[in-house]
PDB file as gemmi writes it, atoms N, CA and C in Angstrom:
CRYST1    1.000    1.000    1.000  90.00  90.00  90.00 P 1                      
ATOM      1  N   SER A   1       9.206  10.418  -6.802  1.00  0.00           N  
ATOM      2  CA  SER A   1       8.585  11.670  -6.407  1.00  0.00           C  
ATOM      3  C   SER A   1       9.579  12.829  -6.464  1.00  0.00           C  
ATOM      4  N   GLY A   2      10.860  12.540  -6.561  1.00  0.00           N  
ATOM      5  CA  GLY A   2      11.856  13.596  -6.640  1.00  0.00           C  
ATOM      6  C   GLY A   2      12.320  14.115  -5.289  1.00  0.00           C  
ATOM      7  N   GLU A   3      11.771  13.572  -4.199  1.00  0.00           N  
ATOM      8  CA  GLU A   3      12.176  14.028  -2.863  1.00  0.00           C  
ATOM      9  C   GLU A   3      13.585  13.543  -2.545  1.00  0.00           C  
ATOM     10  N   VAL A   4      14.337  14.370  -1.817  1.00  0.00           N  
ATOM     11  CA  VAL A   4      15.691  14.022  -1.404  1.00  0.00           C  
ATOM     12  C   VAL A   4      15.595  13.238  -0.096  1.00  0.00           C  
ATOM     13  N   ILE A   5      16.307  12.134  -0.045  1.00  0.00           N  
ATOM     14  CA  ILE A   5      16.369  11.336   1.179  1.00  0.00           C  
ATOM     15  C   ILE A   5      17.741  11.560   1.781  1.00  0.00           C  
ATOM     16  N   GLU A   6      17.771  12.007   3.025  1.00  0.00           N  
ATOM     17  CA  GLU A   6      19.037  12.272   3.698  1.00  0.00           C  
ATOM     18  C   GLU A   6      19.217  11.287   4.835  1.00  0.00           C  
ATOM     19  N   PRO A   7      20.441  10.756   5.004  1.00  0.00           N  
ATOM     20  CA  PRO A   7      20.687   9.821   6.108  1.00  0.00           C  
ATOM     21  C   PRO A   7      20.637  10.550   7.457  1.00  0.00           C  
ATOM     22  N   LEU A   8      20.183   9.845   8.467  1.00  0.00           N  
ATOM     23  CA  LEU A   8      20.148  10.380   9.820  1.00  0.00           C  
ATOM     24  C   LEU A   8      21.079   9.528  10.668  1.00  0.00           C  
ATOM     25  N   VAL A   9      22.199  10.089  11.066  1.00  0.00           N  
ATOM     26  CA  VAL A   9      23.158   9.367  11.886  1.00  0.00           C  
ATOM     27  C   VAL A   9      22.678   9.431  13.334  1.00  0.00           C  
ATOM     28  N   SER A  10      22.577   8.271  13.967  1.00  0.00           N  
ATOM     29  CA  SER A  10      22.129   8.232  15.358  1.00  0.00           C  
ATOM     30  C   SER A  10      22.757   7.043  16.067  1.00  0.00           C  
ATOM     31  N   THR A  11      22.651   7.036  17.391  1.00  0.00           N  
ATOM     32  CA  THR A  11      23.171   5.940  18.194  1.00  0.00           C  
ATOM     33  C   THR A  11      22.391   4.678  17.880  1.00  0.00           C  
ATOM     34  N   GLN A  12      23.089   3.597  17.683  1.00  0.00           N  
ATOM     35  CA  GLN A  12      22.457   2.309  17.409  1.00  0.00           C  
ATOM     36  C   GLN A  12      22.836   1.333  18.524  1.00  0.00           C  
ATOM     37  N   TRP A  13      21.888   0.489  18.916  1.00  0.00           N  
ATOM     38  CA  TRP A  13      22.117  -0.521  19.948  1.00  0.00           C  
ATOM     39  C   TRP A  13      22.162  -1.894  19.291  1.00  0.00           C  
ATOM     40  N   PHE A  14      23.160  -2.686  19.678  1.00  0.00           N  
ATOM     41  CA  PHE A  14      23.339  -4.016  19.127  1.00  0.00           C  
ATOM     42  C   PHE A  14      23.328  -5.056  20.235  1.00  0.00           C  
ATOM     43  N   VAL A  15      22.853  -6.258  19.906  1.00  0.00           N  
ATOM     44  CA  VAL A  15      22.907  -7.396  20.814  1.00  0.00           C  
ATOM     45  C   VAL A  15      24.010  -8.315  20.294  1.00  0.00           C  
ATOM     46  N   LYS A  16      24.977  -8.640  21.165  1.00  0.00           N  
ATOM     47  CA  LYS A  16      26.046  -9.555  20.765  1.00  0.00           C  
ATOM     48  C   LYS A  16      25.456 -10.944  20.603  1.00  0.00           C  
ATOM     49  N   MET A  17      25.683 -11.547  19.465  1.00  0.00           N  
ATOM     50  CA  MET A  17      25.066 -12.832  19.151  1.00  0.00           C  
ATOM     51  C   MET A  17      26.029 -14.017  19.259  1.00  0.00           C  
ATOM     52  N   GLY A  18      27.325 -13.747  19.378  1.00  0.00           N  
ATOM     53  CA  GLY A  18      28.312 -14.828  19.386  1.00  0.00           C  
ATOM     54  C   GLY A  18      28.096 -15.865  20.467  1.00  0.00           C  
ATOM     55  N   GLY A  19      27.821 -15.428  21.689  1.00  0.00           N  
ATOM     56  CA  GLY A  19      27.625 -16.367  22.798  1.00  0.00           C  
ATOM     57  C   GLY A  19      26.409 -17.245  22.593  1.00  0.00           C  
ATOM     58  N   MET A  20      25.320 -16.637  22.170  1.00  0.00           N  
ATOM     59  CA  MET A  20      24.095 -17.397  21.936  1.00  0.00           C  
ATOM     60  C   MET A  20      24.281 -18.371  20.774  1.00  0.00           C  
ATOM     61  N   ALA A  21      24.925 -17.904  19.711  1.00  0.00           N  
ATOM     62  CA  ALA A  21      25.165 -18.770  18.555  1.00  0.00           C  
ATOM     63  C   ALA A  21      26.059 -19.942  18.948  1.00  0.00           C  
ATOM     64  N   GLY A  22      27.070 -19.689  19.754  1.00  0.00           N  
ATOM     65  CA  GLY A  22      27.977 -20.750  20.200  1.00  0.00           C  
ATOM     66  C   GLY A  22      27.249 -21.831  20.984  1.00  0.00           C  
ATOM     67  N   LYS A  23      26.320 -21.402  21.847  1.00  0.00           N  
ATOM     68  CA  LYS A  23      25.548 -22.373  22.627  1.00  0.00           C  
ATOM     69  C   LYS A  23      24.632 -23.191  21.718  1.00  0.00           C  
ATOM     70  N   GLY A  24      24.061 -22.541  20.726  1.00  0.00           N  
ATOM     71  CA  GLY A  24      23.206 -23.256  19.777  1.00  0.00           C  
ATOM     72  C   GLY A  24      23.991 -24.266  18.953  1.00  0.00           C  
ATOM     73  N   LEU A  25      25.175 -23.869  18.519  1.00  0.00           N  
ATOM     74  CA  LEU A  25      26.026 -24.785  17.757  1.00  0.00           C  
ATOM     75  C   LEU A  25      26.418 -25.992  18.598  1.00  0.00           C  
ATOM     76  N   GLU A  26      26.818 -25.744  19.830  1.00  0.00           N  
ATOM     77  CA  GLU A  26      27.246 -26.828  20.712  1.00  0.00           C  
ATOM     78  C   GLU A  26      26.097 -27.787  21.014  1.00  0.00           C  
ATOM     79  N   ALA A  27      24.893 -27.251  21.189  1.00  0.00           N  
ATOM     80  CA  ALA A  27      23.736 -28.103  21.484  1.00  0.00           C  
ATOM     81  C   ALA A  27      23.468 -29.082  20.354  1.00  0.00           C  
ATOM     82  N   VAL A  28      23.628 -28.648  19.112  1.00  0.00           N  
ATOM     83  CA  VAL A  28      23.397 -29.544  17.975  1.00  0.00           C  
ATOM     84  C   VAL A  28      24.580 -30.496  17.799  1.00  0.00           C  
ATOM     85  N   ARG A  29      25.787 -29.972  17.937  1.00  0.00           N  
ATOM     86  CA  ARG A  29      26.978 -30.833  17.769  1.00  0.00           C  
ATOM     87  C   ARG A  29      27.030 -31.940  18.814  1.00  0.00           C  
ATOM     88  N   SER A  30      26.594 -31.643  20.037  1.00  0.00           N  
ATOM     89  CA  SER A  30      26.641 -32.642  21.109  1.00  0.00           C  
ATOM     90  C   SER A  30      25.471 -33.625  21.039  1.00  0.00           C  
ATOM     91  N   GLY A  31      24.483 -33.326  20.211  1.00  0.00           N  
ATOM     92  CA  GLY A  31      23.325 -34.201  20.109  1.00  0.00           C  
ATOM     93  C   GLY A  31      22.198 -33.844  21.059  1.00  0.00           C  
ATOM     94  N   GLU A  32      22.419 -32.824  21.899  1.00  0.00           N  
ATOM     95  CA  GLU A  32      21.378 -32.396  22.843  1.00  0.00           C  
ATOM     96  C   GLU A  32      20.142 -31.885  22.097  1.00  0.00           C  
ATOM     97  N   THR A  33      20.375 -31.243  20.956  1.00  0.00           N  
ATOM     98  CA  THR A  33      19.293 -30.742  20.106  1.00  0.00           C  
ATOM     99  C   THR A  33      19.442 -31.365  18.726  1.00  0.00           C  
ATOM    100  N   LYS A  34      18.348 -31.770  18.148  1.00  0.00           N  
ATOM    101  CA  LYS A  34      18.349 -32.374  16.811  1.00  0.00           C  
ATOM    102  C   LYS A  34      17.685 -31.432  15.823  1.00  0.00           C  
ATOM    103  N   ILE A  35      18.253 -31.317  14.638  1.00  0.00           N  
ATOM    104  CA  ILE A  35      17.653 -30.566  13.543  1.00  0.00           C  
ATOM    105  C   ILE A  35      16.975 -31.585  12.627  1.00  0.00           C  
ATOM    106  N   LEU A  36      15.707 -31.406  12.414  1.00  0.00           N  
ATOM    107  CA  LEU A  36      14.944 -32.316  11.557  1.00  0.00           C  
ATOM    108  C   LEU A  36      14.286 -31.534  10.438  1.00  0.00           C  
ATOM    109  N   PRO A  37      14.357 -31.996   9.237  1.00  0.00           N  
ATOM    110  CA  PRO A  37      15.172 -33.118   8.781  1.00  0.00           C  
ATOM    111  C   PRO A  37      16.659 -32.763   8.833  1.00  0.00           C  
ATOM    112  N   GLU A  38      17.477 -33.789   8.977  1.00  0.00           N  
ATOM    113  CA  GLU A  38      18.924 -33.601   9.173  1.00  0.00           C  
ATOM    114  C   GLU A  38      19.592 -32.807   8.062  1.00  0.00           C  
ATOM    115  N   ARG A  39      19.014 -32.816   6.868  1.00  0.00           N  
ATOM    116  CA  ARG A  39      19.653 -32.097   5.754  1.00  0.00           C  
ATOM    117  C   ARG A  39      19.736 -30.592   6.024  1.00  0.00           C  
ATOM    118  N   PHE A  40      18.966 -30.088   6.995  1.00  0.00           N  
ATOM    119  CA  PHE A  40      19.002 -28.664   7.324  1.00  0.00           C  
ATOM    120  C   PHE A  40      20.088 -28.295   8.338  1.00  0.00           C  
ATOM    121  N   GLU A  41      20.822 -29.306   8.834  1.00  0.00           N  
ATOM    122  CA  GLU A  41      21.926 -29.013   9.758  1.00  0.00           C  
ATOM    123  C   GLU A  41      22.959 -28.111   9.090  1.00  0.00           C  
ATOM    124  N   LYS A  42      23.262 -28.380   7.831  1.00  0.00           N  
ATOM    125  CA  LYS A  42      24.267 -27.588   7.116  1.00  0.00           C  
ATOM    126  C   LYS A  42      23.851 -26.114   7.068  1.00  0.00           C  
ATOM    127  N   VAL A  43      22.589 -25.850   6.797  1.00  0.00           N  
ATOM    128  CA  VAL A  43      22.080 -24.474   6.766  1.00  0.00           C  
ATOM    129  C   VAL A  43      22.187 -23.851   8.163  1.00  0.00           C  
ATOM    130  N   TYR A  44      21.797 -24.613   9.180  1.00  0.00           N  
ATOM    131  CA  TYR A  44      21.852 -24.145  10.572  1.00  0.00           C  
ATOM    132  C   TYR A  44      23.282 -23.774  10.949  1.00  0.00           C  
ATOM    133  N   PHE A  45      24.224 -24.689  10.680  1.00  0.00           N  
ATOM    134  CA  PHE A  45      25.622 -24.417  11.025  1.00  0.00           C  
ATOM    135  C   PHE A  45      26.157 -23.219  10.253  1.00  0.00           C  
ATOM    136  N   ASN A  46      25.854 -23.121   8.973  1.00  0.00           N  
ATOM    137  CA  ASN A  46      26.316 -21.987   8.179  1.00  0.00           C  
ATOM    138  C   ASN A  46      25.796 -20.673   8.755  1.00  0.00           C  
ATOM    139  N   TRP A  47      24.526 -20.662   9.119  1.00  0.00           N  
ATOM    140  CA  TRP A  47      23.925 -19.437   9.659  1.00  0.00           C  
ATOM    141  C   TRP A  47      24.584 -19.031  10.977  1.00  0.00           C  
ATOM    142  N   LEU A  48      24.709 -19.987  11.913  1.00  0.00           N  
ATOM    143  CA  LEU A  48      25.254 -19.634  13.228  1.00  0.00           C  
ATOM    144  C   LEU A  48      26.767 -19.434  13.219  1.00  0.00           C  
ATOM    145  N   GLU A  49      27.478 -20.095  12.340  1.00  0.00           N  
ATOM    146  CA  GLU A  49      28.928 -19.896  12.264  1.00  0.00           C  
ATOM    147  C   GLU A  49      29.275 -18.544  11.637  1.00  0.00           C  
ATOM    148  N   ASN A  50      28.331 -17.924  10.972  1.00  0.00           N  
ATOM    149  CA  ASN A  50      28.546 -16.619  10.338  1.00  0.00           C  
ATOM    150  C   ASN A  50      27.635 -15.543  10.912  1.00  0.00           C  
ATOM    151  N   ILE A  51      27.215 -15.743  12.145  1.00  0.00           N  
ATOM    152  CA  ILE A  51      26.264 -14.830  12.785  1.00  0.00           C  
ATOM    153  C   ILE A  51      26.893 -13.446  12.961  1.00  0.00           C  
ATOM    154  N   GLN A  52      26.078 -12.426  12.860  1.00  0.00           N  
ATOM    155  CA  GLN A  52      26.529 -11.056  13.108  1.00  0.00           C  
ATOM    156  C   GLN A  52      25.706 -10.480  14.252  1.00  0.00           C  
ATOM    157  N   ASP A  53      26.256  -9.487  14.913  1.00  0.00           N  
ATOM    158  CA  ASP A  53      25.514  -8.843  15.990  1.00  0.00           C  
ATOM    159  C   ASP A  53      24.228  -8.253  15.426  1.00  0.00           C  
ATOM    160  N   TRP A  54      23.186  -8.251  16.241  1.00  0.00           N  
ATOM    161  CA  TRP A  54      21.847  -7.863  15.818  1.00  0.00           C  
ATOM    162  C   TRP A  54      21.573  -6.423  16.237  1.00  0.00           C  
ATOM    163  N   CYS A  55      21.291  -5.566  15.290  1.00  0.00           N  
ATOM    164  CA  CYS A  55      20.955  -4.171  15.573  1.00  0.00           C  
ATOM    165  C   CYS A  55      19.479  -4.112  15.965  1.00  0.00           C  
ATOM    166  N   VAL A  56      19.217  -3.785  17.220  1.00  0.00           N  
ATOM    167  CA  VAL A  56      17.835  -3.724  17.692  1.00  0.00           C  
ATOM    168  C   VAL A  56      17.264  -2.318  17.620  1.00  0.00           C  
ATOM    169  N   SER A  57      18.081  -1.332  17.378  1.00  0.00           N  
ATOM    170  CA  SER A  57      17.580   0.034  17.259  1.00  0.00           C  
ATOM    171  C   SER A  57      16.691   0.158  16.039  1.00  0.00           C  
ATOM    172  N   ARG A  58      15.638   0.917  16.188  1.00  0.00           N  
ATOM    173  CA  ARG A  58      14.673   1.203  15.120  1.00  0.00           C  
ATOM    174  C   ARG A  58      13.941  -0.048  14.638  1.00  0.00           C  
ATOM    175  N   GLN A  59      14.061  -1.158  15.372  1.00  0.00           N  
ATOM    176  CA  GLN A  59      13.370  -2.376  14.986  1.00  0.00           C  
ATOM    177  C   GLN A  59      12.354  -2.797  16.038  1.00  0.00           C  
ATOM    178  N   LEU A  60      12.127  -1.961  17.003  1.00  0.00           N  
ATOM    179  CA  LEU A  60      11.255  -2.315  18.119  1.00  0.00           C  
ATOM    180  C   LEU A  60       9.841  -1.844  17.808  1.00  0.00           C  
ATOM    181  N   TRP A  61       9.147  -2.582  16.996  1.00  0.00           N  
ATOM    182  CA  TRP A  61       7.862  -2.184  16.447  1.00  0.00           C  
ATOM    183  C   TRP A  61       6.713  -2.299  17.420  1.00  0.00           C  
ATOM    184  N   TRP A  62       6.855  -3.063  18.471  1.00  0.00           N  
ATOM    185  CA  TRP A  62       5.712  -3.353  19.328  1.00  0.00           C  
ATOM    186  C   TRP A  62       5.752  -2.589  20.639  1.00  0.00           C  
ATOM    187  N   GLY A  63       6.459  -1.510  20.700  1.00  0.00           N  
ATOM    188  CA  GLY A  63       6.485  -0.677  21.890  1.00  0.00           C  
ATOM    189  C   GLY A  63       7.449  -1.127  22.969  1.00  0.00           C  
ATOM    190  N   HIS A  64       8.320  -2.081  22.667  1.00  0.00           N  
ATOM    191  CA  HIS A  64       9.323  -2.509  23.638  1.00  0.00           C  
ATOM    192  C   HIS A  64      10.475  -1.514  23.588  1.00  0.00           C  
ATOM    193  N   ARG A  65      10.736  -0.888  24.697  1.00  0.00           N  
ATOM    194  CA  ARG A  65      11.798   0.113  24.713  1.00  0.00           C  
ATOM    195  C   ARG A  65      13.140  -0.526  25.018  1.00  0.00           C  
ATOM    196  N   ILE A  66      14.184   0.071  24.503  1.00  0.00           N  
ATOM    197  CA  ILE A  66      15.530  -0.397  24.793  1.00  0.00           C  
ATOM    198  C   ILE A  66      15.800  -0.111  26.272  1.00  0.00           C  
ATOM    199  N   PRO A  67      16.271  -1.101  27.027  1.00  0.00           N  
ATOM    200  CA  PRO A  67      16.438  -0.938  28.476  1.00  0.00           C  
ATOM    201  C   PRO A  67      17.712  -0.184  28.864  1.00  0.00           C  
ATOM    202  N   VAL A  68      17.781   1.061  28.421  1.00  0.00           N  
ATOM    203  CA  VAL A  68      18.941   1.906  28.702  1.00  0.00           C  
ATOM    204  C   VAL A  68      18.452   3.225  29.273  1.00  0.00           C  
ATOM    205  N   TRP A  69      19.074   3.649  30.371  1.00  0.00           N  
ATOM    206  CA  TRP A  69      18.738   4.924  31.009  1.00  0.00           C  
ATOM    207  C   TRP A  69      19.971   5.815  31.002  1.00  0.00           C  
ATOM    208  N   TYR A  70      19.773   7.055  30.568  1.00  0.00           N  
ATOM    209  CA  TYR A  70      20.849   8.044  30.489  1.00  0.00           C  
ATOM    210  C   TYR A  70      20.811   8.962  31.702  1.00  0.00           C  
ATOM    211  N   VAL A  71      21.989   9.470  32.053  1.00  0.00           N  
ATOM    212  CA  VAL A  71      22.108  10.494  33.080  1.00  0.00           C  
ATOM    213  C   VAL A  71      22.441  11.781  32.337  1.00  0.00           C  
ATOM    214  N   ASP A  72      21.447  12.653  32.200  1.00  0.00           N  
ATOM    215  CA  ASP A  72      21.653  13.874  31.419  1.00  0.00           C  
ATOM    216  C   ASP A  72      22.713  14.787  32.014  1.00  0.00           C  
ATOM    217  N   SER A  73      22.872  14.728  33.342  1.00  0.00           N  
ATOM    218  CA  SER A  73      23.870  15.590  33.987  1.00  0.00           C  
ATOM    219  C   SER A  73      25.294  15.055  33.823  1.00  0.00           C  
ATOM    220  N   ALA A  74      25.430  13.854  33.266  1.00  0.00           N  
ATOM    221  CA  ALA A  74      26.747  13.257  33.019  1.00  0.00           C  
ATOM    222  C   ALA A  74      26.767  12.755  31.573  1.00  0.00           C  
ATOM    223  N   PRO A  75      27.044  13.618  30.613  1.00  0.00           N  
ATOM    224  CA  PRO A  75      27.022  13.241  29.197  1.00  0.00           C  
ATOM    225  C   PRO A  75      27.839  11.973  28.919  1.00  0.00           C  
ATOM    226  N   GLY A  76      27.250  11.075  28.151  1.00  0.00           N  
ATOM    227  CA  GLY A  76      27.917   9.826  27.808  1.00  0.00           C  
ATOM    228  C   GLY A  76      27.731   8.729  28.831  1.00  0.00           C  
ATOM    229  N   LYS A  77      27.103   9.046  29.965  1.00  0.00           N  
ATOM    230  CA  LYS A  77      26.895   8.053  31.017  1.00  0.00           C  
ATOM    231  C   LYS A  77      25.521   7.429  30.840  1.00  0.00           C  
ATOM    232  N   TYR A  78      25.474   6.101  30.809  1.00  0.00           N  
ATOM    233  CA  TYR A  78      24.194   5.402  30.683  1.00  0.00           C  
ATOM    234  C   TYR A  78      24.277   4.076  31.427  1.00  0.00           C  
ATOM    235  N   TYR A  79      23.118   3.541  31.742  1.00  0.00           N  
ATOM    236  CA  TYR A  79      23.024   2.280  32.457  1.00  0.00           C  
ATOM    237  C   TYR A  79      22.037   1.376  31.745  1.00  0.00           C  
ATOM    238  N   CYS A  80      22.471   0.177  31.439  1.00  0.00           N  
ATOM    239  CA  CYS A  80      21.611  -0.836  30.834  1.00  0.00           C  
ATOM    240  C   CYS A  80      21.149  -1.739  31.972  1.00  0.00           C  
ATOM    241  N   ALA A  81      19.821  -1.864  32.137  1.00  0.00           N  
ATOM    242  CA  ALA A  81      19.280  -2.635  33.256  1.00  0.00           C  
ATOM    243  C   ALA A  81      17.909  -3.193  32.901  1.00  0.00           C  
ATOM    244  N   ARG A  82      17.443  -4.133  33.691  1.00  0.00           N  
ATOM    245  CA  ARG A  82      16.133  -4.746  33.453  1.00  0.00           C  
ATOM    246  C   ARG A  82      14.988  -3.823  33.855  1.00  0.00           C  
ATOM    247  N   SER A  83      15.264  -2.872  34.731  1.00  0.00           N  
ATOM    248  CA  SER A  83      14.218  -1.952  35.180  1.00  0.00           C  
ATOM    249  C   SER A  83      14.845  -0.605  35.522  1.00  0.00           C  
ATOM    250  N   GLU A  84      13.985   0.421  35.629  1.00  0.00           N  
ATOM    251  CA  GLU A  84      14.483   1.734  36.024  1.00  0.00           C  
ATOM    252  C   GLU A  84      15.046   1.684  37.441  1.00  0.00           C  
ATOM    253  N   GLU A  85      14.415   0.902  38.300  1.00  0.00           N  
ATOM    254  CA  GLU A  85      14.888   0.770  39.684  1.00  0.00           C  
ATOM    255  C   GLU A  85      16.313   0.217  39.721  1.00  0.00           C  
ATOM    256  N   GLU A  86      16.570  -0.817  38.922  1.00  0.00           N  
ATOM    257  CA  GLU A  86      17.910  -1.392  38.861  1.00  0.00           C  
ATOM    258  C   GLU A  86      18.912  -0.374  38.300  1.00  0.00           C  
ATOM    259  N   ALA A  87      18.512   0.355  37.263  1.00  0.00           N  
ATOM    260  CA  ALA A  87      19.391   1.375  36.679  1.00  0.00           C  
ATOM    261  C   ALA A  87      19.685   2.468  37.704  1.00  0.00           C  
ATOM    262  N   ARG A  88      18.654   2.872  38.452  1.00  0.00           N  
ATOM    263  CA  ARG A  88      18.825   3.918  39.468  1.00  0.00           C  
ATOM    264  C   ARG A  88      19.804   3.473  40.548  1.00  0.00           C  
ATOM    265  N   LYS A  89      19.682   2.222  41.009  1.00  0.00           N  
ATOM    266  CA  LYS A  89      20.605   1.710  42.037  1.00  0.00           C  
ATOM    267  C   LYS A  89      22.042   1.771  41.546  1.00  0.00           C  
ATOM    268  N   ARG A  90      22.247   1.359  40.316  1.00  0.00           N  
ATOM    269  CA  ARG A  90      23.604   1.401  39.754  1.00  0.00           C  
ATOM    270  C   ARG A  90      24.108   2.833  39.630  1.00  0.00           C  
ATOM    271  N   ALA A  91      23.236   3.710  39.138  1.00  0.00           N  
ATOM    272  CA  ALA A  91      23.632   5.108  38.941  1.00  0.00           C  
ATOM    273  C   ALA A  91      23.951   5.770  40.273  1.00  0.00           C  
ATOM    274  N   GLU A  92      23.099   5.547  41.266  1.00  0.00           N  
ATOM    275  CA  GLU A  92      23.329   6.180  42.571  1.00  0.00           C  
ATOM    276  C   GLU A  92      24.551   5.603  43.271  1.00  0.00           C  
ATOM    277  N   ALA A  93      24.847   4.325  43.050  1.00  0.00           N  
ATOM    278  CA  ALA A  93      26.050   3.732  43.631  1.00  0.00           C  
ATOM    279  C   ALA A  93      27.303   4.382  43.063  1.00  0.00           C  
ATOM    280  N   GLU A  94      27.229   4.793  41.811  1.00  0.00           N  
ATOM    281  CA  GLU A  94      28.389   5.392  41.161  1.00  0.00           C  
ATOM    282  C   GLU A  94      28.411   6.915  41.280  1.00  0.00           C  
ATOM    283  N   LEU A  95      27.237   7.544  41.176  1.00  0.00           N  
ATOM    284  CA  LEU A  95      27.184   9.004  41.085  1.00  0.00           C  
ATOM    285  C   LEU A  95      26.577   9.699  42.299  1.00  0.00           C  
ATOM    286  N   GLY A  96      26.009   8.934  43.227  1.00  0.00           N  
ATOM    287  CA  GLY A  96      25.403   9.525  44.417  1.00  0.00           C  
ATOM    288  C   GLY A  96      23.890   9.625  44.283  1.00  0.00           C  
ATOM    289  N   PRO A  97      23.223   9.916  45.392  1.00  0.00           N  
ATOM    290  CA  PRO A  97      21.754   9.964  45.391  1.00  0.00           C  
ATOM    291  C   PRO A  97      21.192  11.120  44.561  1.00  0.00           C  
ATOM    292  N   GLY A  98      19.930  10.949  44.158  1.00  0.00           N  
ATOM    293  CA  GLY A  98      19.241  12.012  43.440  1.00  0.00           C  
ATOM    294  C   GLY A  98      19.529  12.084  41.955  1.00  0.00           C  
ATOM    295  N   VAL A  99      20.084  11.030  41.396  1.00  0.00           N  
ATOM    296  CA  VAL A  99      20.404  11.020  39.968  1.00  0.00           C  
ATOM    297  C   VAL A  99      19.095  11.020  39.168  1.00  0.00           C  
ATOM    298  N   VAL A 100      19.027  11.887  38.161  1.00  0.00           N  
ATOM    299  CA  VAL A 100      17.848  11.929  37.295  1.00  0.00           C  
ATOM    300  C   VAL A 100      18.163  11.088  36.059  1.00  0.00           C  
ATOM    301  N   LEU A 101      17.292  10.105  35.816  1.00  0.00           N  
ATOM    302  CA  LEU A 101      17.479   9.209  34.679  1.00  0.00           C  
ATOM    303  C   LEU A 101      16.448   9.494  33.595  1.00  0.00           C  
ATOM    304  N   ARG A 102      16.845   9.230  32.358  1.00  0.00           N  
ATOM    305  CA  ARG A 102      15.949   9.346  31.212  1.00  0.00           C  
ATOM    306  C   ARG A 102      16.129   8.085  30.379  1.00  0.00           C  
ATOM    307  N   GLN A 103      15.025   7.369  30.156  1.00  0.00           N  
ATOM    308  CA  GLN A 103      15.128   6.139  29.362  1.00  0.00           C  
ATOM    309  C   GLN A 103      15.305   6.474  27.890  1.00  0.00           C  
ATOM    310  N   ASP A 104      16.076   5.626  27.223  1.00  0.00           N  
ATOM    311  CA  ASP A 104      16.267   5.778  25.785  1.00  0.00           C  
ATOM    312  C   ASP A 104      14.897   5.870  25.138  1.00  0.00           C  
ATOM    313  N   ASP A 105      14.682   6.881  24.317  1.00  0.00           N  
ATOM    314  CA  ASP A 105      13.361   7.084  23.730  1.00  0.00           C  
ATOM    315  C   ASP A 105      13.170   6.346  22.412  1.00  0.00           C  
ATOM    316  N   ASP A 106      14.096   5.462  22.097  1.00  0.00           N  
ATOM    317  CA  ASP A 106      13.988   4.670  20.874  1.00  0.00           C  
ATOM    318  C   ASP A 106      12.925   3.594  21.062  1.00  0.00           C  
ATOM    319  N   VAL A 107      11.825   3.734  20.365  1.00  0.00           N  
ATOM    320  CA  VAL A 107      10.768   2.713  20.428  1.00  0.00           C  
ATOM    321  C   VAL A 107      10.414   2.278  19.025  1.00  0.00           C  
TER     322      VAL A 107                                                      
END                                                                             
């Protein structure tokens, strides 16, 4: 179509996968978990031994929001929590009462 596509640089959120991959590898190596048919163990080990962190930003297609709340009055300050209430408790413990939070709008 001839349209120019320009990159948009933005904050990206990643999930560290090393710990989870390590537990999965250990479960198969110890025999706690079996891969069937066994010929797929090699593929499984290759995948988990070379795992990379997972970028969840811009991949949340079903309306699940990233559980991060920002404090606009304190640039660069954010809290990752399971709920806004939990984020607020953490923020108020550090910054005092009345903190205004804004959830990451990445959906």
